Each structure stands twice: as C-alpha cells, then as structure tokens.
N, C-alpha and C positions, 0 to 999 in steps of 0.2 A: 494625303502624306508631306506636311511643308519640311522648310530644310529647319534642325533643331537650332543651329546658331542665332535661330532667329529670340530663341527664347534664352541665352545668353547676354544680349543684349546691356537690360538692365545688371548687367554685373559691374558695368564702367559708367551706366547711367546716374546710378543709387546708391552701390555700396559700397563703402571703410575698404582699405589693404585687406585690414584681414579676415570681413565679410565676402570681403570677392572673393580672396584663393578659396575663403573651404568651400564657397557656390561652387566652383567653377572644380573645385578639386569631386567635390559629394554628384553632381552633375556627371562626373566621370566619359566626358564625351569623343576624347581626346584632343591635340593639340593642332588637329587641319579644324574640327567643327571652333576652337576658342581663339584659331586665327579666322575666319571670316568672322566670327560675332566681335570681332575687334574693329574688323573690317567695315562693318553696316555701323556702331557704337560712331565710330567716325565719318563716316560720311553725316550721319543724323547730325552730331555736334559741328560740322563743315559746315552745312548747312546751317544751321540753326545762328550760329556765328557769325557769318555771312550772312545773310539774306535778314535778320533783322537792328532794330537802330543799337546804336554800341550805348553799353552801358547798359541797354534793359533789361531785364533778367533771362529774356531766351536768346538776349548773345552772352551776355554772362556765364549762364546755364552751359552752352556751348565752350566754351573758352575754357569754364572747369572741368568738362570731358576732357577736352583738348586736351588740359595738360596730367588728368588723370592717365589715358591714354600713354601720352609719350614716356611719364613717367615708368608706366609700365614696363615699354617695352627695352627703355635707358637709350633712348635716342635723345640727343643734345637737338635745342633748335633753340633761334631766336623768336618769340611769336610774336615778334611786331613789323618782322619784314614781312607779313599778309599785308596784303594790300586791299585796303578798305574806303572805300570811295564816302 
C-alpha cells in the first residue's frame, strides 16, 4: 500500500477549480493527505518549471500548476523572484 496522496496530485495538475474541489471532497481522505498531495504537486511543478527551457511546454505547465497551488493556498508571491539561468 502506498500513500493515497499520490492519487490526489492530478487535482492540481489537470482539474479546474470547481472540478478539483469536487474531486478532493469525494475522495474523502482528510486535510493531511490533501496537504501532502499539494506538496507532491508543488515539487513536480517546481522541477518542471526550473529544469526545462523557459517558455517550453513543460516549463509553462510547471508555472501554471505553481500558480494554481499558490492561488489555492491564498499565499501571495511574486513569481519573477524565482532565479532562472
């Protein structure tokens, strides 16, 4: 048996706001599991954004997922502060 949070990562990667809320509510796994899933989604999005060429499909996907996670969490940030080489 694995951690069920891995099944929830798709909520930030593929679903719109309404679908994400429905999915997470229907999975009924609790706040701790949802927070771990959000962490996994954040990890993957950061890697996809940072490790791929700026403006590439994967980099753009990573940034979109980062934006979704940050918006969901209510945290304010300035994305341009991320260091890119």
